[in-house]
N, C-alpha and C positions, 0 to 999 in steps of 0.2 A: 464889766464895767463900760462905762461909757467914756472912751478916751479919746483924745484929738476930735472931739467933736461927732464922734461915730462909736458904733458898736463891735465889742471885741467878742468873735465867735468861740465858742457857743453862748449864745445870750437868751436865756430863759426865763419869760418874763411871768408871772403869776396873774393871771385875771382875775380880780375880786367881783366887778360887777356891781350886781347888786346883793351879793352872798350876804353881805350885814346888815341886809334888809330894815335899812335906816337905823341901826344901832352904831353908835360911834365908838361904844367899848367894844363890840364885834369887830369893828375895822380896824381897831387896834390890834384886836388878838389876833387877826390875820398877819400884821404886821410879823408880829414877832413869831408866828408859823411859819411864814413863807421864808423869812431869814432863817429860820433855823432848817428847814429844808434844801437850801443852799440855790434857790433861785436867784437872778444877778437882780431883777427889778419888779416890783409891785404896779398893778395899774387898778385904777379905779375908774368909774365912771360919773362926771360931774353933772348933775341934773338941776334944773331950775324949772319947775312946770310951767308958770306963767311965761317963761322965755322962749320955751321949746315945742310946747303943745297946746292943744286946744282942749276943750272938754268932751269932745265929742272922738277923741282919738280911739280908735279900736284896739282892743287886746292881741297881741299876739297869742298868747295862750292865757285864758282866764282862770289864773291858778289860784287868785287872793279873794277871799269871802272878807277880808277887812278893809279892802278899797271897793267903792263902787264903780268908780271908773279908773280908766289906767293914768287918766290926768291926778287923779288922787294918790295914786299910787306913786308918780314922779314925786309929787309934793314930800310924800313920806320919806323920800329918800334923800331929800335934800341935807345938806350939813354948810353951815356958816361958814363964812371966808376964814373966819379965826379957827375954825374945825379943820378946815383943809391946811392951814398952816402948820397947824398940831400935828395933822397926820403925816403932812411932808415932812417935818423935824422928824418923828418917830423913825419912818422910814430910812432916812438917812443916817440917823444914830445906827441904826441896825446894818451899814452897809449896803443898803438896797438902794435902786436908782427908783426915782418916785415919777410916776406916770399917771396921767388920766385922759381919758376921751370928754373932751367938751363939746356938748350940746347946743350950746348958744354963744353969743360974743361976751354975755356976761360971766359963762364961766370962762373962758378963754381969761377976761381978766381975773378972776380970782384965782385960777392956777399959776397965772405969771406972778402974781402978788406971793402966792403960797411957796414959790421958788422951782418951779416942776424942773424937771432933767430932760424931758423931751417929751414931746406930745403923740399922742396915738389917734388918728382918724376913723373914726367908726366906719364901717360899711354905710349906714344911712345917711352920713355926712358927706361921701365924696363931691356929691352935685353942690354943694353948698358953697358957691364961691367967696361969700361975703367972709364966712367964718375961715376957710382956707389962706384967706389974703391975710386976715388978720393974725393967723398963725404965721405964716410967711416972714411976715413983719418982724417977729419975734427974732428969728434966726435960730431959732433952736432947733436941733434933730426932731425929724418928723417919722413917723412910722403911718404907713396908708395902706388900710386895708382895702381887698377888692371885692368883697363878698358880693356885691350885686351889679357890679360894673363891667361893663364890655372894655376891650382895650381903647378905644377912644375915649370913653369917659376918665379911665385910668390916665390916659395920655395928657390929658387937659387938667387934670388935679395936678398932676406932678410937674407941670410947666408952671402953674402957679404956685404951687411950694417951692420950688428952687429959686424963684426970680430972685430973691434976696438971699442966696448962697446957703439956703440950709439942706444938709443931709438927709436925703429920703432914704428910707428900708420899706420896699413895698412887701406887702405879705398875702400870698395866695390864701385865701380864706372864701368856704363857702357857708354860706346862710342857713343852714339846716341845724338842729338840734334835737337829739345828736346827729353827726354826720355820718352816713353810711361810706364804708372805702370806697364804693365805686363813685361816689361825690366828691372826694377829696382834691382831685385835678394835681396830683404829685409832677406831672409833665409840665404845668405851667411854672414851677420852679425855674428849669434852665429858660421857657421861651420867655417869661419875665425880664430875664437876665439878659437874654440876648438881645430882646426889644428895647429894652430902657437903659441898658448899661449901669444898673445900680444893684445893689445887695437886694436878696432878697429873703424872707423868710417863709414860714407857715403861722397862720394864725387858726387854731383847731378847736374843733366844738366835736372830738368824737368821745370824750369821757374816757380813754385810754393813750397809752403812752407809745403806742405804735406808730401811730402816724406822725407825730414829731420826730421820733426817731430814724424814720424812714425818710422826711425830710432833712433831717441833720446829714444822713448819708448820700444824699441827693447835692448836699453843697448848700443847703439853707444855714446863714448867720445867726438867724433868730428863731425862736418860736415862742408862740403865745398861746397859754392854757388856761381854761378856765378851774378855778380850785374851788373846794369844799372844805369844809371840816368833818363832814359826814355825807356819805352817800344818802343816809336816811334825813338829810336837814330840809327846810323849806325854802322855795326859791323856784323860778323856773329856769334856771340852767344847770341844776344839781344832776340830771341827767347826762348832761354834757360837758361835765367836771370831772378834776382828778381828784382825788384824797391827796392829804398833805404825803403819805407815805409813797404814793404813785408820784409826786411831784418830785421828790429826792430820789426815786430810781430813773426818772427822766435827766435830772439835773447830772448824774452820775454816768449814765448811757451816754448821754451827750458829749462829755468829755472824754469818755474813752473812744467814741466815734470821729470825733474831732482829732484827737490825737494821731489814730490811725490812719484816717484821711492825711494828715498833715506830714507823715513819714512814707514817701513810695518806695516802692522795694524794687530793686532791679534783680529780677529773677535769674539773669544768669551772674551777676556778681556774687548773688547771695551763697551761692554753692562753696564758696571759701570759708565763708561760716559754719560751713557743717562737713567737713571732712573727715572728721574722726566720726559723726554718726554716720554717714555713708557708709565707713568700712563696716559697721555693725549691722546695720539694715539690707544694703545691697548685697549682691552677690558674685561669686566668680565661678569659673570652671575647676570642676574637683574630680579626682580619678576614682570612679565608681567601682573598680576593681583594680588589682596591680596589673600596671600597662610594662611589658618588657620593653628594653630598649629596641628601636627600629621597627617597632610594629608602628603601622599607619591607623591613626585614631581615628575612631568613629562613633556614632551615636551610644553604642553598647559601652563604649570605655567610660564615657563621662556622665557627670551630673552638675547642675548648677545648685551650689549652697551658699549660705553665708558663711565666714564675711568676705568683704569685697578687698581681699589682701591681694589678689593673684589676678591671672587674666581676667578682665571683664567680662560679665556675664553678656554684653553689649557687642563682642566681638568674637561670635563664634569662628569666623573665618582665619583666627590665629592658632586655632585648634582643630578643628575637623579636618581630616585630609592631609594633616601635617604627622611629622614623623617623631616619635619619642625619643629623645636625645639622651636619656638613660633610663632606667629601672626606674619606675614610679610608682611606690606604693599607695594601695589603696587608701583613700580619703586625703590624699594629697591635695592642696591648693597648689592649681597649675601655675607656673611662672614662665616668663619667656625662656628662662634657662633650661626647661624642662621640654621646649620644644626645638627641632630642626627646621 
């Protein structure tokens, strides 16, 4: 959850987007399902058609026969300010951080009144300086997507967002639905960290859990994934979404990976923890045949076998070419006392 103004890793955000298809009831159903899956946050998108779009805005994907234009679609996706308060309260009651991407100044004000916990800047809003300034003035944490932006545009947006002290998390993102593995840009997780000196995460559109798990393994502190109640559901982002079962697997996997990364192993010091196991699995020199006292020991006399309770197989110089100090029975594990 958000603590001390920022995000505790691993921080998995379930992006609902337009998966509710304009239904307030479905939006509430997503809150319950996401909480059950174990995500730390739920994220919506707050659209007001007349504030953000024009009637001739082109479709990204012409998927809806119900809406003649994309403007009409955004209109159908709108919730009232009171409904956003209702959604925020529901999310928080389930232990989820509540987020949404605003696409207009009106949306910023509506979400601020609803009690938003953190902002998410969508990839298409990175150059919207007035929007960024309004968000910066709130002082709340911000997640900045970089889907369509070069480093220079990201740098400019980051400067605006940080000027009032907001913590910013940069998300590597590829604006492709679904994104292919060669498009993920996992290398940018470290590059963003080096260049901007802020925490970095992945906003993913692959429709599988591999991408986010890989990002967590590379040190990402957060992952944002689209979710759907069913892969057969209606909507433009279904192919790029995880099911609730997949979301649960991602949350569990992220926590497992984070625990592993947070506990570095001393490979030299670890030997002390496996002394008894080493005796069982590793090997010693053993008399292959009966070796009479005084014989110079050669390869015909010895074998290398478990357990590792005698002269180690790593020290042949202690055995080969040396003299037997006593009669050594067949299958005896050789010790220093057997050798002169």
